[in-house]
Each structure stands twice: as structure tokens, then as C-alpha cells.
N, C-alpha and C positions, 0 to 999 in steps of 0.2 A: 623357395622348399610346400610341398601342400602341409599342413599341421591338424589332426585332430583334436579338438579341442571338450572335454568331456567334463561339461559342469552342469548341477541340473539346479540354480542359482543364476534366474537370469542378467541380472545386472552385470553380475560379475562376466558370467558368459557372452556379453553385450561388448566388459569392458576390454577382458582377453581378444577380444578380434577384432576389434575395432586399434590395438595395441600389435597386431600382428599382421593385419592387413596393412598400416600404416607404412612397414619395412619391408612392404611387398611381399608380401606369404600369402599362399588360400589356403584362407580356412571356411573346413565342416564344424561344426557342431554337433554334438549328441546333449539331451539333455539326463538322461538316466541309463544308471550302467545298461540295461540291456540293448538300448539301442546302441552304446558307443563299440560294444563285442560283437555288435554286427556288426556296425561301418568297416570294422578293425579287419573281422571273415576278408571282409568280401569288396575293399577299395584296398589302394594303395598309402599309406602316408610315408613321409619320411621323421614328422613327427609327432608328437600323443604330447597332449598336455590334462592328465587329470587327476580330476578329483580325488581322493581317496574316502571320500561320506556320500558316496550316492545313493540312490533309491533304487531297488532292484538287487544289484550285483552291487558290491563296495570297489573300490580300487587297488584291494590290495593285491 
């Protein structure tokens, strides 16, 4: 499964990525709202893990 993870806290993003990859998922990270939105618009993902308090654009 291809998963987009949008999380601005680097440590949390790393933990999420590690855990998802251990379950054999392909993970793409974005560290702010605009980058996450751009990736979601241009690439295909099966799931998105989205922080709601992001710099630039929130996750609501």
C-alpha cells in the first residue's frame, strides 16, 4: 500500500514511517501542508496519514 504521511514533527514522522514500512507499506513523507497537498494532487496514494496542525495549511 502506498501511504502519504504529512507530519511536521520530524521525530513523529520518522516513527510513523518506520512502523508503516515494517508492515510492508511504501511511505512518502511531507513535512508541511503545502508539500502534502502538492504530493496528494500529483501522485496516487492508497491512504493518507494527516496531522491536523500543520504549517502552511492545516489538516482540516
